[in-house]
C-alpha positions as semicolon CSV with decimal commas, in nm:
position;residue;x (nm);y (nm);z (nm)
1;M;10,211;12,889;6,207
2;V;10,537;12,694;6,213
3;A;10,573;12,760;6,575
4;E;10,222;12,627;6,641
5;Q;10,305;12,306;6,436
6;Q;10,634;12,263;6,630
7;A;10,439;12,318;6,968
8;G;10,188;12,066;6,851
9;E;10,440;11,814;6,752
10;K;10,613;11,845;7,091
11;S;10,296;11,788;7,300
12;A;10,174;11,484;7,087
13;P;10,417;11,229;7,223
14;A;10,340;11,346;7,575
15;R;9,973;11,238;7,533
16;P;10,018;10,875;7,454
17;W;10,270;10,848;7,735
18;L;10,033;11,012;7,991
19;I;9,750;10,782;7,877
20;R;9,976;10,476;7,893
21;T;10,093;10,570;8,231
22;I;9,735;10,624;8,361
23;I;9,622;10,282;8,217
24;T;9,937;10,116;8,381
25;L;9,874;10,279;8,718
26;A;9,493;10,190;8,704
27;G;9,601;9,812;8,642
28;D;9,813;9,823;8,957
29;R;9,618;9,683;9,257
30;R;9,838;9,869;9,485
31;V;9,746;10,214;9,323
32;R;9,370;10,117;9,324
33;Y;9,403;10,028;9,690
34;L;9,556;10,370;9,773
35;T;9,288;10,548;9,571
36;V;9,000;10,354;9,740
37;G;9,184;10,388;10,068
38;G;9,176;10,771;10,020
39;V;8,817;10,760;9,969
40;S;8,779;10,536;10,275
41;S;9,009;10,755;10,483
42;V;8,823;11,077;10,376
43;S;8,464;10,927;10,444
44;Y;8,586;10,782;10,776
45;Y;8,752;11,105;10,896
46;V;8,443;11,319;10,790
47;C;8,205;11,080;10,956
48;F;8,422;11,052;11,276
49;A;8,477;11,444;11,284
50;G;8,111;11,525;11,229
51;I;7,992;11,283;11,497
52;Y;8,266;11,391;11,736
53;L;8,189;11,770;11,688
54;I;7,813;11,716;11,747
55;T;7,850;11,487;12,055
56;R;8,176;11,571;12,222
57;D;8,006;11,743;12,519
58;H;7,781;11,422;12,567
59;L;7,990;11,119;12,444
60;H;8,337;10,994;12,507
61;Y;8,555;11,043;12,203
62;L;8,589;10,677;12,137
63;V;8,203;10,632;12,067
64;P;8,222;10,810;11,734
65;T;8,499;10,573;11,628
66;V;8,253;10,278;11,654
67;I;7,985;10,442;11,443
68;A;8,237;10,593;11,180
69;N;8,399;10,252;11,157
70;F;8,081;10,074;11,070
71;L;7,959;10,343;10,822
72;C;8,288;10,356;10,644
73;A;8,291;9,972;10,614
74;L;7,954;9,999;10,437
75;V;8,101;10,255;10,198
76;T;8,437;10,097;10,150
77;Y;8,362;9,720;10,105
78;P;8,189;9,757;9,760
79;L;8,478;9,971;9,639
80;Q;8,740;9,735;9,759
81;R;8,558;9,432;9,636
82;R;8,497;9,570;9,296
83;F;8,774;9,805;9,202
84;V;9,065;9,697;9,412
85;F;9,051;9,323;9,438
86;R;8,791;9,238;9,168
87;S;8,658;8,974;9,387
88;T;8,376;8,737;9,265
89;G;8,336;8,555;9,596
90;R;8,046;8,564;9,802
91;V;7,930;8,919;9,917
92;V;7,806;8,851;10,275
93;S;8,080;8,619;10,383
94;G;8,319;8,853;10,222
95;F;8,181;9,145;10,410
96;V;8,210;8,952;10,736
97;R;8,573;8,898;10,673
98;F;8,627;9,261;10,557
99;Y;8,461;9,386;10,866
100;L;8,679;9,171;11,081
101;V;8,959;9,357;10,935
102;C;8,763;9,687;11,001
103;L;8,738;9,575;11,354
104;W;9,113;9,536;11,375
105;A;9,136;9,901;11,270
106;L;8,871;9,988;11,527
107;A;9,099;9,811;11,804
108;Y;9,393;10,006;11,666
109;T;9,208;10,320;11,710
110;F;9,078;10,222;12,053
111;I;9,445;10,175;12,161
112;G;9,608;10,455;11,962
113;L;9,370;10,731;12,021
114;P;9,374;10,734;12,400
115;V;9,763;10,698;12,374
116;L;9,783;11,008;12,155
117;V;9,514;11,200;12,336
118;E;9,571;11,122;12,690
119;L;9,937;11,049;12,714
120;V;10,087;11,263;12,440
121;H;9,813;11,539;12,454
122;I;9,744;11,561;12,082
123;P;9,396;11,693;12,021
124;V;9,131;11,425;11,931
125;L;9,084;11,528;11,563
126;I;9,471;11,550;11,489
127;A;9,543;11,222;11,678
128;Q;9,261;11,047;11,456
129;A;9,427;11,180;11,152
130;I;9,758;11,037;11,253
131;L;9,606;10,690;11,303
132;I;9,418;10,702;10,963
133;V;9,752;10,749;10,805
134;T;9,926;10,454;10,964
135;A;9,643;10,186;10,960
136;P;9,614;10,117;10,590
137;I;9,973;9,983;10,571
138;I;9,851;9,675;10,784
139;N;9,503;9,673;10,630
140;Y;9,635;9,618;10,279
141;Q;9,811;9,307;10,386
142;L;9,522;9,155;10,572
143;S;9,276;9,225;10,282
144;K;9,511;9,090;10,017
145;L;9,609;8,773;10,213
146;W;9,279;8,697;10,393
147;V;8,968;8,890;10,293
148;F;9,002;8,883;9,899
149;R;9,229;8,588;9,859
150;R;9,166;8,384;9,548
């Protein structure tokens, strides 16, 4: 019984610390951006990979990037708008600016994917994964300074 009380007493301070840490992290826009960015990256990659695997014998590997880019923008914009940047601006004009940033990511992929696939000889799905990891660094700055500026 005494051991149980001591164990309970030792774990009690950890809970408020953990809750405080979670609340602090949730309040940090960079953490929210990384979280939504993770959702965005996974949705883009799953969409790209699915389309690529279904159409690779019929379409060039850059075609699925266009489709996946647009579908991912439709999924990601509301998340970025509401949870990351907490924007109250106009939805349609905000989406247009947001999609222009997405088009930058598409251009980045249009340049990077052929370089990695054709010149470096990395398989398409691995090359796309490499590009997904590097693009958010630039996208965050563009979103913060232009798309969702206050």
